C-alpha positions in Angstrom: -56.5 -24.5 31.4 -53.7 -21.9 32.0 -54.7 -18.4 32.8 -53.6 -15.5 30.6 -52.9 -12.0 31.7 -53.5 -9.3 29.2 -50.5 -7.5 27.8 -49.0 -4.9 30.2 -50.1 -2.0 28.0 -53.8 -3.2 28.3 -53.5 -3.4 32.1 -51.9 0.1 32.4 -54.5 1.6 30.0 -57.3 0.2 32.1 -55.7 1.6 35.3 -55.2 5.0 33.9 -58.7 5.1 32.4 -60.3 4.0 35.7 -58.3 6.6 37.7 -59.2 9.3 35.0 -62.9 8.6 35.4 -62.6 8.9 39.2 -60.8 12.2 38.9 -63.0 13.7 36.1 -66.2 12.9 38.1 -64.6 14.2 41.4 -65.0 10.7 42.9 -68.7 10.3 41.9 -67.8 7.4 39.6 -65.1 4.7 39.9 -65.7 3.2 43.3 -68.2 0.6 44.3 -69.0 -1.8 47.1 -68.5 -5.6 46.8 -71.7 -7.5 46.2 -72.3 -11.2 46.2 -69.4 -12.8 44.4 -68.1 -9.5 43.1 -65.3 -7.4 44.6 -65.5 -3.7 45.1 -63.1 -0.9 44.4 -61.6 1.6 46.8 -59.0 4.4 46.6 -56.0 4.0 48.8 -53.8 6.9 49.6 -50.4 6.0 51.1 -47.3 8.0 51.9 -44.4 7.5 49.4 -41.6 5.6 51.0 -39.0 7.8 49.2 -40.7 11.1 48.6 -43.0 11.4 51.6 -45.7 12.6 49.2 -49.2 11.2 49.1 -49.7 8.5 46.4 -53.2 7.3 45.5 -54.3 4.1 43.7 -57.6 2.4 43.0 -57.7 -1.3 44.1 -60.2 -4.1 44.3 -61.3 -5.2 47.8 -63.5 -7.4 49.8 -65.0 -6.7 53.2 -64.0 -8.7 56.3 -66.0 -7.2 59.2 -64.8 -3.7 59.8 -61.6 -4.4 57.7 -61.1 -4.3 54.0 -58.9 -6.8 52.2 -57.0 -6.4 49.0 -54.2 -8.3 47.2 -50.7 -6.9 46.5 -50.7 -8.2 42.9 -49.6 -5.4 40.6 -51.8 -6.6 37.7 -50.3 -10.1 38.3 -46.9 -8.8 37.2 -43.9 -10.1 39.1 -42.9 -6.9 40.8 -44.5 -5.8 44.1 -46.8 -2.8 43.6 -45.5 0.5 44.7 -48.5 1.1 47.0 -47.7 -2.0 48.9 -44.0 -1.1 49.3 -45.2 2.4 50.5 -47.7 0.8 53.0 -44.9 -1.4 54.4 -42.8 1.6 55.0 -45.7 3.8 56.3 -48.6 1.5 57.5 -50.9 4.4 58.2 -53.1 5.3 55.1 -56.5 6.5 54.0 -59.1 4.7 52.0 -62.0 6.3 50.1 -65.0 4.1 49.7 -68.5 4.8 48.2 -70.0 6.8 51.1 -66.9 8.1 52.8 -63.3 7.9 53.8 -61.5 6.4 56.8 -58.0 6.1 58.2 -56.5 2.6 58.2 -53.4 0.7 59.1 -52.3 -1.8 56.6 -50.6 -5.2 57.2 -50.0 -8.5 55.5 -52.1 -11.3 56.7 -50.3 -14.4 57.7 -51.0 -18.0 58.8 -54.6 -19.0 59.2 -55.8 -15.4 58.6 -54.1 -15.3 55.2 -55.5 -18.8 54.3 -59.0 -17.7 55.3 -58.9 -14.4 53.4 -57.3 -16.1 50.3 -60.2 -18.5 50.3 -62.6 -15.5 50.4 -60.9 -14.1 47.3 -60.9 -17.5 45.7 -64.7 -17.6 46.0 -64.8 -14.4 44.0 -62.2 -15.3 41.4 -62.0 -19.0 40.3 -58.7 -18.3 38.5 -57.0 -16.8 41.6 -54.5 -19.6 42.1 -53.6 -19.7 38.4 -52.9 -16.0 38.4 -50.9 -16.2 41.6 -48.8 -19.0 40.1 -47.6 -16.5 37.4 -45.7 -14.6 40.1 -42.3 -15.8 41.5 -43.3 -14.7 45.0 -46.3 -15.2 47.3 -49.0 -12.5 46.7 -49.6 -10.6 49.9 -53.1 -10.5 51.3 -53.3 -7.0 52.7 -55.6 -6.1 55.5 -56.6 -2.5 56.0 -58.0 -2.1 59.5 -59.7 1.1 60.7 -57.8 3.3 63.1 -59.3 5.8 65.5 
C-alpha cells in the first residue's frame, strides 16, 4: 500500500498550530520526550545561513545515548528543510527539551551510523521507507550531539 502525505496546507497548518501552542504557553506545552515506540518533540534554534538571525522550529526526535536524532524531511516534501540548510552552514545550535536546554552540534549521520539510526526510526514509523521514497533525494538523519 502506498503512503499518502496530507496536502501541504494541512502540514503547514499543523506546524503553525503546534508552534503557536508552544509560544502561547511559554514553552509549557508542545514538547514531549520519546516513549516506547513514540518519538518526542524538541525545539531547535539555528542561525540563519543568510540572515545570521536565530530561527526556531519544532521537530520530532529520538534519543541515542546523549545525542538526539531527527530527520531532515520537511513534511516529506522534496525540498530540504530550511533548518537543515541553516545547520549545515552553522552546525552549532540549541535544543529545548522538556526539562531544559542544551547546546548541540549537528551533523548528518553516514554509513553504518545512518543505517542504525534509520532502523531506530523505522521501528517507530512503519511507513518510513514509503514516505522517504516520495522524495527525490536521500533524507538526512541528523544527529544533534551535546557540546560543552
